[in-house]
DONU-873515 format. One record per residue: residue in one letter; chain; x, y, z of N, C-alpha, C in turn. Coordinates in steps of 0.1 Angstrom, whole numbers. Atoms other than C-alpha are relative to their C-alpha. Layout:
REM residues N
<rec aa="a" ch="A" n_xx="X" n_yy="Y" n_zz="Z" ca_xx="X" ca_yy="Y" ca_zz="Z" c_xx="X" c_yy="Y" c_zz="Z"/>
...
REM end
This chain:
REM residues 117
<rec aa="a" ch="A" n_xx="12" n_yy="6" n_zz="6" ca_xx="427" ca_yy="-52" ca_zz="43" c_xx="-7" c_yy="12" c_zz="-7"/>
<rec aa="m" ch="A" n_xx="8" n_yy="-10" n_zz="7" ca_xx="406" ca_yy="-33" ca_zz="17" c_xx="-14" c_yy="-1" c_zz="4"/>
<rec aa="e" ch="A" n_xx="14" n_yy="-1" n_zz="-3" ca_xx="371" ca_yy="-21" ca_zz="23" c_xx="-7" c_yy="2" c_zz="-14"/>
<rec aa="a" ch="A" n_xx="8" n_yy="-2" n_zz="13" ca_xx="344" ca_yy="-22" ca_zz="-5" c_xx="-7" c_yy="13" c_zz="1"/>
<rec aa="h" ch="A" n_xx="7" n_yy="-13" n_zz="1" ca_xx="333" ca_yy="13" ca_zz="-14" c_xx="-13" c_yy="-2" c_zz="-9"/>
<rec aa="l" ch="A" n_xx="12" n_yy="4" n_zz="7" ca_xx="297" ca_yy="6" ca_zz="-24" c_xx="-7" c_yy="13" c_zz="-6"/>
<rec aa="k" ch="A" n_xx="8" n_yy="-10" n_zz="7" ca_xx="277" ca_yy="27" ca_zz="-49" c_xx="-12" c_yy="-7" c_zz="-6"/>
<rec aa="m" ch="A" n_xx="12" n_yy="6" n_zz="7" ca_xx="243" ca_yy="22" ca_zz="-65" c_xx="-5" c_yy="8" c_zz="-11"/>
<rec aa="e" ch="A" n_xx="7" n_yy="-7" n_zz="11" ca_xx="225" ca_yy="31" ca_zz="-96" c_xx="-13" c_yy="6" c_zz="6"/>
<rec aa="p" ch="A" n_xx="12" n_yy="-6" n_zz="-6" ca_xx="197" ca_yy="55" ca_zz="-88" c_xx="-13" c_yy="-7" c_zz="-4"/>
<rec aa="l" ch="A" n_xx="13" n_yy="5" n_zz="3" ca_xx="161" ca_yy="42" ca_zz="-86" c_xx="-8" c_yy="10" c_zz="-8"/>
<rec aa="a" ch="A" n_xx="9" n_yy="-9" n_zz="7" ca_xx="134" ca_yy="57" ca_zz="-108" c_xx="-7" c_yy="9" c_zz="10"/>
<rec aa="p" ch="A" n_xx="6" n_yy="-9" n_zz="-10" ca_xx="120" ca_yy="88" ca_zz="-91" c_xx="-15" c_yy="-3" c_zz="4"/>
<rec aa="f" ch="A" n_xx="14" n_yy="3" n_zz="-3" ca_xx="83" ca_yy="77" ca_zz="-93" c_xx="-3" c_yy="-15" c_zz="-1"/>
<rec aa="g" ch="A" n_xx="2" n_yy="14" n_zz="1" ca_xx="89" ca_yy="40" ca_zz="-93" c_xx="-5" c_yy="-7" c_zz="12"/>
<rec aa="g" ch="A" n_xx="6" n_yy="6" n_zz="-12" ca_xx="75" ca_yy="34" ca_zz="-58" c_xx="10" c_yy="-4" c_zz="11"/>
<rec aa="f" ch="A" n_xx="-10" n_yy="5" n_zz="-9" ca_xx="108" ca_yy="23" ca_zz="-42" c_xx="10" c_yy="11" c_zz="3"/>
<rec aa="a" ch="A" n_xx="-10" n_yy="-9" n_zz="-4" ca_xx="134" ca_yy="43" ca_zz="-23" c_xx="9" c_yy="-7" c_zz="10"/>
<rec aa="v" ch="A" n_xx="-10" n_yy="5" n_zz="-10" ca_xx="166" ca_yy="35" ca_zz="-4" c_xx="1" c_yy="10" c_zz="11"/>
<rec aa="l" ch="A" n_xx="2" n_yy="-9" n_zz="-11" ca_xx="163" ca_yy="50" ca_zz="31" c_xx="13" c_yy="3" c_zz="7"/>
<rec aa="n" ch="A" n_xx="-13" n_yy="-2" n_zz="-7" ca_xx="199" ca_yy="46" ca_zz="44" c_xx="11" c_yy="1" c_zz="-10"/>
<rec aa="a" ch="A" n_xx="-11" n_yy="-2" n_zz="9" ca_xx="232" ca_yy="56" ca_zz="30" c_xx="9" c_yy="-12" c_zz="0"/>
<rec aa="l" ch="A" n_xx="-10" n_yy="11" n_zz="1" ca_xx="257" ca_yy="30" ca_zz="17" c_xx="13" c_yy="4" c_zz="6"/>
<rec aa="r" ch="A" n_xx="-12" n_yy="-3" n_zz="-7" ca_xx="288" ca_yy="28" ca_zz="38" c_xx="11" c_yy="-10" c_zz="-4"/>
<rec aa="k" ch="A" n_xx="-11" n_yy="10" n_zz="2" ca_xx="322" ca_yy="11" ca_zz="36" c_xx="-3" c_yy="-12" c_zz="8"/>
<rec aa="i" ch="A" n_xx="2" n_yy="12" n_zz="-7" ca_xx="319" ca_yy="-25" ca_zz="45" c_xx="14" c_yy="-7" c_zz="3"/>
<rec aa="p" ch="A" n_xx="-13" n_yy="7" n_zz="-3" ca_xx="350" ca_yy="-40" ca_zz="63" c_xx="-1" c_yy="-14" c_zz="-4"/>
<rec aa="p" ch="A" n_xx="-1" n_yy="14" n_zz="3" ca_xx="361" ca_yy="-75" ca_zz="54" c_xx="-8" c_yy="-9" c_zz="10"/>
<rec aa="g" ch="A" n_xx="8" n_yy="9" n_zz="-9" ca_xx="337" ca_yy="-102" ca_zz="67" c_xx="-12" c_yy="6" c_zz="6"/>
<rec aa="s" ch="A" n_xx="11" n_yy="-7" n_zz="-6" ca_xx="311" ca_yy="-76" ca_zz="77" c_xx="-12" c_yy="1" c_zz="-10"/>
<rec aa="a" ch="A" n_xx="12" n_yy="-2" n_zz="9" ca_xx="276" ca_yy="-69" ca_zz="63" c_xx="-7" c_yy="13" c_zz="4"/>
<rec aa="q" ch="A" n_xx="7" n_yy="-12" n_zz="-3" ca_xx="254" ca_yy="-39" ca_zz="60" c_xx="-15" c_yy="-2" c_zz="-5"/>
<rec aa="s" ch="A" n_xx="14" n_yy="1" n_zz="4" ca_xx="216" ca_yy="-38" ca_zz="59" c_xx="-4" c_yy="12" c_zz="-8"/>
<rec aa="i" ch="A" n_xx="5" n_yy="-11" n_zz="8" ca_xx="200" ca_yy="-17" ca_zz="32" c_xx="-15" c_yy="1" c_zz="2"/>
<rec aa="v" ch="A" n_xx="14" n_yy="-2" n_zz="-3" ca_xx="165" ca_yy="-3" ca_zz="41" c_xx="-7" c_yy="6" c_zz="-13"/>
<rec aa="i" ch="A" n_xx="7" n_yy="-4" n_zz="12" ca_xx="141" ca_yy="-1" ca_zz="11" c_xx="-14" c_yy="4" c_zz="5"/>
<rec aa="q" ch="A" n_xx="14" n_yy="-4" n_zz="-2" ca_xx="108" ca_yy="18" ca_zz="13" c_xx="-8" c_yy="-2" c_zz="-12"/>
<rec aa="f" ch="A" n_xx="9" n_yy="1" n_zz="11" ca_xx="78" ca_yy="10" ca_zz="-9" c_xx="-12" c_yy="8" c_zz="3"/>
<rec aa="e" ch="A" n_xx="11" n_yy="-10" n_zz="-2" ca_xx="53" ca_yy="38" ca_zz="-13" c_xx="-6" c_yy="1" c_zz="-14"/>
<rec aa="p" ch="A" n_xx="6" n_yy="0" n_zz="13" ca_xx="31" ca_yy="31" ca_zz="-43" c_xx="-8" c_yy="13" c_zz="-2"/>
<rec aa="l" ch="A" n_xx="7" n_yy="-12" n_zz="4" ca_xx="16" ca_yy="61" ca_zz="-61" c_xx="-13" c_yy="-3" c_zz="-7"/>
<rec aa="a" ch="A" n_xx="12" n_yy="4" n_zz="7" ca_xx="-11" ca_yy="41" ca_zz="-79" c_xx="-3" c_yy="-14" c_zz="3"/>
<rec aa="q" ch="A" n_xx="5" n_yy="13" n_zz="-2" ca_xx="-31" ca_yy="9" ca_zz="-78" c_xx="5" c_yy="-8" c_zz="-12"/>
<rec aa="q" ch="A" n_xx="-6" n_yy="7" n_zz="11" ca_xx="-7" ca_yy="-12" ca_zz="-100" c_xx="12" c_yy="-8" c_zz="6"/>
<rec aa="k" ch="A" n_xx="-12" n_yy="7" n_zz="-4" ca_xx="22" ca_yy="-36" ca_zz="-99" c_xx="13" c_yy="8" c_zz="-3"/>
<rec aa="y" ch="A" n_xx="-13" n_yy="-7" n_zz="1" ca_xx="57" ca_yy="-22" ca_zz="-94" c_xx="11" c_yy="-11" c_zz="0"/>
<rec aa="e" ch="A" n_xx="-11" n_yy="9" n_zz="0" ca_xx="90" ca_yy="-39" ca_zz="-103" c_xx="12" c_yy="8" c_zz="-5"/>
<rec aa="e" ch="A" n_xx="-12" n_yy="-7" n_zz="4" ca_xx="125" ca_yy="-25" ca_zz="-104" c_xx="12" c_yy="-7" c_zz="6"/>
<rec aa="r" ch="A" n_xx="-12" n_yy="7" n_zz="-4" ca_xx="160" ca_yy="-38" ca_zz="-101" c_xx="10" c_yy="11" c_zz="6"/>
<rec aa="l" ch="A" n_xx="-10" n_yy="-8" n_zz="-7" ca_xx="184" ca_yy="-22" ca_zz="-76" c_xx="14" c_yy="-6" c_zz="-2"/>
<rec aa="n" ch="A" n_xx="-13" n_yy="5" n_zz="3" ca_xx="220" ca_yy="-25" ca_zz="-88" c_xx="10" c_yy="7" c_zz="10"/>
<rec aa="i" ch="A" n_xx="-10" n_yy="-5" n_zz="-9" ca_xx="248" ca_yy="-21" ca_zz="-62" c_xx="14" c_yy="-5" c_zz="-5"/>
<rec aa="f" ch="A" n_xx="-13" n_yy="4" n_zz="6" ca_xx="285" ca_yy="-21" ca_zz="-73" c_xx="11" c_yy="7" c_zz="8"/>
<rec aa="s" ch="A" n_xx="-12" n_yy="-6" n_zz="-5" ca_xx="320" ca_yy="-14" ca_zz="-62" c_xx="10" c_yy="-1" c_zz="-11"/>
<rec aa="h" ch="A" n_xx="-10" n_yy="0" n_zz="11" ca_xx="353" ca_yy="-12" ca_zz="-82" c_xx="2" c_yy="-14" c_zz="-5"/>
<rec aa="s" ch="A" n_xx="-3" n_yy="13" n_zz="4" ca_xx="355" ca_yy="-50" ca_zz="-82" c_xx="-11" c_yy="-10" c_zz="-1"/>
<rec aa="t" ch="A" n_xx="11" n_yy="9" n_zz="0" ca_xx="321" ca_yy="-65" ca_zz="-78" c_xx="-13" c_yy="7" c_zz="-2"/>
<rec aa="r" ch="A" n_xx="13" n_yy="-5" n_zz="3" ca_xx="284" ca_yy="-61" ca_zz="-86" c_xx="-10" c_yy="-9" c_zz="6"/>
<rec aa="a" ch="A" n_xx="12" n_yy="8" n_zz="-5" ca_xx="251" ca_yy="-73" ca_zz="-70" c_xx="-12" c_yy="8" c_zz="-3"/>
<rec aa="s" ch="A" n_xx="13" n_yy="-6" n_zz="3" ca_xx="215" ca_yy="-67" ca_zz="-77" c_xx="-11" c_yy="-7" c_zz="7"/>
<rec aa="i" ch="A" n_xx="12" n_yy="7" n_zz="-6" ca_xx="181" ca_yy="-74" ca_zz="-61" c_xx="-12" c_yy="6" c_zz="-7"/>
<rec aa="l" ch="A" n_xx="12" n_yy="-4" n_zz="6" ca_xx="147" ca_yy="-73" ca_zz="-77" c_xx="-10" c_yy="4" c_zz="10"/>
<rec aa="l" ch="A" n_xx="10" n_yy="-6" n_zz="-9" ca_xx="122" ca_yy="-51" ca_zz="-59" c_xx="-14" c_yy="-2" c_zz="-7"/>
<rec aa="k" ch="A" n_xx="13" n_yy="2" n_zz="6" ca_xx="85" ca_yy="-60" ca_zz="-64" c_xx="-10" c_yy="4" c_zz="11"/>
<rec aa="g" ch="A" n_xx="11" n_yy="-4" n_zz="-9" ca_xx="53" ca_yy="-46" ca_zz="-49" c_xx="-12" c_yy="2" c_zz="-8"/>
<rec aa="v" ch="A" n_xx="12" n_yy="-3" n_zz="7" ca_xx="17" ca_yy="-40" ca_zz="-57" c_xx="-8" c_yy="10" c_zz="8"/>
<rec aa="g" ch="A" n_xx="8" n_yy="-11" n_zz="-6" ca_xx="-2" ca_yy="-8" ca_zz="-49" c_xx="-14" c_yy="-4" c_zz="0"/>
<rec aa="v" ch="A" n_xx="14" n_yy="4" n_zz="-1" ca_xx="-37" ca_yy="-16" ca_zz="-37" c_xx="-8" c_yy="11" c_zz="8"/>
<rec aa="r" ch="A" n_xx="8" n_yy="-9" n_zz="-8" ca_xx="-66" ca_yy="3" ca_zz="-23" c_xx="-13" c_yy="-7" c_zz="4"/>
<rec aa="p" ch="A" n_xx="12" n_yy="7" n_zz="-4" ca_xx="-97" ca_yy="-8" ca_zz="-4" c_xx="-11" c_yy="4" c_zz="-9"/>
<rec aa="e" ch="A" n_xx="12" n_yy="-2" n_zz="8" ca_xx="-128" ca_yy="-12" ca_zz="-25" c_xx="-12" c_yy="-8" c_zz="5"/>
<rec aa="v" ch="A" n_xx="12" n_yy="7" n_zz="-5" ca_xx="-163" ca_yy="-20" ca_zz="-12" c_xx="-11" c_yy="5" c_zz="-9"/>
<rec aa="e" ch="A" n_xx="12" n_yy="-3" n_zz="8" ca_xx="-197" ca_yy="-21" ca_zz="-29" c_xx="-12" c_yy="-1" c_zz="10"/>
<rec aa="v" ch="A" n_xx="12" n_yy="0" n_zz="-9" ca_xx="-230" ca_yy="-13" ca_zz="-12" c_xx="-12" c_yy="-5" c_zz="-8"/>
<rec aa="q" ch="A" n_xx="13" n_yy="5" n_zz="6" ca_xx="-263" ca_yy="-31" ca_zz="-20" c_xx="-11" c_yy="6" c_zz="8"/>
<rec aa="p" ch="A" n_xx="3" n_yy="-3" n_zz="14" ca_xx="-287" ca_yy="-15" ca_zz="-30" c_xx="10" c_yy="9" c_zz="-7"/>
<rec aa="e" ch="A" n_xx="-11" n_yy="-7" n_zz="7" ca_xx="-264" ca_yy="-1" ca_zz="-57" c_xx="-2" c_yy="15" c_zz="0"/>
<rec aa="d" ch="A" n_xx="2" n_yy="-15" n_zz="0" ca_xx="-280" ca_yy="34" ca_zz="-57" c_xx="3" c_yy="6" c_zz="14"/>
<rec aa="g" ch="A" n_xx="-3" n_yy="-5" n_zz="-13" ca_xx="-271" ca_yy="37" ca_zz="-20" c_xx="-12" c_yy="5" c_zz="8"/>
<rec aa="l" ch="A" n_xx="12" n_yy="-6" n_zz="-7" ca_xx="-307" ca_yy="45" ca_zz="-10" c_xx="-7" c_yy="-12" c_zz="7"/>
<rec aa="l" ch="A" n_xx="8" n_yy="9" n_zz="-8" ca_xx="-325" ca_yy="26" ca_zz="17" c_xx="-13" c_yy="7" c_zz="4"/>
<rec aa="d" ch="A" n_xx="13" n_yy="-7" n_zz="-2" ca_xx="-361" ca_yy="39" ca_zz="15" c_xx="-9" c_yy="-7" c_zz="9"/>
<rec aa="f" ch="A" n_xx="8" n_yy="6" n_zz="-10" ca_xx="-382" ca_yy="33" ca_zz="45" c_xx="-15" c_yy="4" c_zz="-2"/>
<rec aa="g" ch="A" n_xx="14" n_yy="-4" n_zz="3" ca_xx="-413" ca_yy="49" ca_zz="30" c_xx="-7" c_yy="7" c_zz="12"/>
<rec aa="n" ch="A" n_xx="8" n_yy="-7" n_zz="-11" ca_xx="-441" ca_yy="62" ca_zz="54" c_xx="-1" c_yy="-10" c_zz="11"/>
<rec aa="v" ch="A" n_xx="1" n_yy="9" n_zz="-12" ca_xx="-439" ca_yy="48" ca_zz="89" c_xx="-7" c_yy="9" c_zz="11"/>
<rec aa="f" ch="A" n_xx="7" n_yy="-7" n_zz="-11" ca_xx="-463" ca_yy="58" ca_zz="117" c_xx="9" c_yy="3" c_zz="11"/>
<rec aa="e" ch="A" n_xx="-7" n_yy="-5" n_zz="-11" ca_xx="-449" ca_yy="78" ca_zz="145" c_xx="-2" c_yy="-11" c_zz="11"/>
<rec aa="g" ch="A" n_xx="0" n_yy="10" n_zz="-11" ca_xx="-440" ca_yy="54" ca_zz="174" c_xx="2" c_yy="-15" c_zz="-5"/>
<rec aa="d" ch="A" n_xx="-2" n_yy="13" n_zz="6" ca_xx="-438" ca_yy="24" ca_zz="150" c_xx="15" c_yy="-1" c_zz="-5"/>
<rec aa="s" ch="A" n_xx="-14" n_yy="1" n_zz="5" ca_xx="-405" ca_yy="11" ca_zz="136" c_xx="0" c_yy="-10" c_zz="-12"/>
<rec aa="v" ch="A" n_xx="-2" n_yy="9" n_zz="12" ca_xx="-394" ca_yy="-6" ca_zz="103" c_xx="15" c_yy="-3" c_zz="0"/>
<rec aa="e" ch="A" n_xx="-14" n_yy="4" n_zz="2" ca_xx="-362" ca_yy="-25" ca_zz="98" c_xx="3" c_yy="-5" c_zz="-14"/>
<rec aa="k" ch="A" n_xx="-4" n_yy="4" n_zz="13" ca_xx="-344" ca_yy="-29" ca_zz="66" c_xx="15" c_yy="-3" c_zz="0"/>
<rec aa="k" ch="A" n_xx="-14" n_yy="4" n_zz="0" ca_xx="-310" ca_yy="-44" ca_zz="57" c_xx="7" c_yy="6" c_zz="-13"/>
<rec aa="f" ch="A" n_xx="-8" n_yy="-3" n_zz="12" ca_xx="-282" ca_yy="-33" ca_zz="33" c_xx="13" c_yy="-8" c_zz="2"/>
<rec aa="t" ch="A" n_xx="-12" n_yy="8" n_zz="-1" ca_xx="-250" ca_yy="-52" ca_zz="25" c_xx="12" c_yy="8" c_zz="-5"/>
<rec aa="i" ch="A" n_xx="-13" n_yy="-5" n_zz="5" ca_xx="-214" ca_yy="-41" ca_zz="21" c_xx="8" c_yy="-12" c_zz="-4"/>
<rec aa="k" ch="A" n_xx="-8" n_yy="11" n_zz="6" ca_xx="-193" ca_yy="-64" ca_zz="-1" c_xx="14" c_yy="6" c_zz="-2"/>
<rec aa="n" ch="A" n_xx="-14" n_yy="-3" n_zz="1" ca_xx="-155" ca_yy="-63" ca_zz="1" c_xx="5" c_yy="-5" c_zz="-14"/>
<rec aa="l" ch="A" n_xx="-5" n_yy="4" n_zz="13" ca_xx="-142" ca_yy="-63" ca_zz="-35" c_xx="15" c_yy="-1" c_zz="-1"/>
<rec aa="s" ch="A" n_xx="-15" n_yy="0" n_zz="-1" ca_xx="-105" ca_yy="-61" ca_zz="-24" c_xx="5" c_yy="-14" c_zz="2"/>
<rec aa="n" ch="A" n_xx="-5" n_yy="13" n_zz="-3" ca_xx="-82" ca_yy="-90" ca_zz="-20" c_xx="7" c_yy="0" c_zz="13"/>
<rec aa="f" ch="A" n_xx="-5" n_yy="0" n_zz="-14" ca_xx="-75" ca_yy="-81" ca_zz="16" c_xx="-11" c_yy="5" c_zz="9"/>
<rec aa="a" ch="A" n_xx="11" n_yy="-4" n_zz="-9" ca_xx="-96" ca_yy="-74" ca_zz="47" c_xx="-1" c_yy="15" c_zz="1"/>
<rec aa="v" ch="A" n_xx="2" n_yy="-15" n_zz="-1" ca_xx="-111" ca_yy="-39" ca_zz="49" c_xx="-8" c_yy="2" c_zz="13"/>
<rec aa="g" ch="A" n_xx="7" n_yy="-4" n_zz="-12" ca_xx="-122" ca_yy="-24" ca_zz="82" c_xx="-8" c_yy="13" c_zz="-3"/>
<rec aa="f" ch="A" n_xx="8" n_yy="-12" n_zz="2" ca_xx="-149" ca_yy="3" ca_zz="83" c_xx="-8" c_yy="3" c_zz="12"/>
<rec aa="n" ch="A" n_xx="9" n_yy="-4" n_zz="-11" ca_xx="-171" ca_yy="23" ca_zz="107" c_xx="-13" c_yy="5" c_zz="-6"/>
<rec aa="l" ch="A" n_xx="12" n_yy="-6" n_zz="4" ca_xx="-207" ca_yy="32" ca_zz="104" c_xx="-3" c_yy="12" c_zz="8"/>
<rec aa="n" ch="A" n_xx="2" n_yy="-12" n_zz="-8" ca_xx="-214" ca_yy="68" ca_zz="114" c_xx="-14" c_yy="5" c_zz="-4"/>
<rec aa="s" ch="A" n_xx="13" n_yy="-6" n_zz="3" ca_xx="-249" ca_yy="83" ca_zz="117" c_xx="2" c_yy="15" c_zz="-2"/>
<rec aa="l" ch="A" n_xx="-2" n_yy="-14" n_zz="3" ca_xx="-249" ca_yy="117" ca_zz="100" c_xx="-12" c_yy="9" c_zz="4"/>
<rec aa="a" ch="A" n_xx="11" n_yy="-9" n_zz="-3" ca_xx="-284" ca_yy="129" ca_zz="108" c_xx="-10" c_yy="-8" c_zz="8"/>
<rec aa="q" ch="A" n_xx="11" n_yy="6" n_zz="-7" ca_xx="-314" ca_yy="121" ca_zz="131" c_xx="-13" c_yy="1" c_zz="-8"/>
<rec aa="g" ch="A" n_xx="12" n_yy="-2" n_zz="8" ca_xx="-341" ca_yy="134" ca_zz="109" c_xx="2" c_yy="12" c_zz="-9"/>
<rec aa="m" ch="A" n_xx="-1" n_yy="-11" n_zz="10" ca_xx="-349" ca_yy="161" ca_zz="83" c_xx="-6" c_yy="12" c_zz="5"/>
REM end
């Protein structure tokens, strides 16, 4: 029985996709999983065709992905929450809002950077 010696056309070097495992001989009736990594370098759509072939057959698969990044907006827009003059011992409360402009959930932490000036 013959085994298929698989080869593939190289993927674009900065196309976002990479094949992580080596192609092996596939015995008759067997299968091999091919592991593809997607690592986008920019916030954009990626699409590339992976072509695999042997001496007698050819197959291809379309790889698609979208590079995204979290994006939030703070109100007030200038990022300043001015409390003005407040008597020692008194307190004033103000609110600000954070809006998620992304098309996916964004987690965040609030960290206090200073106690006073």
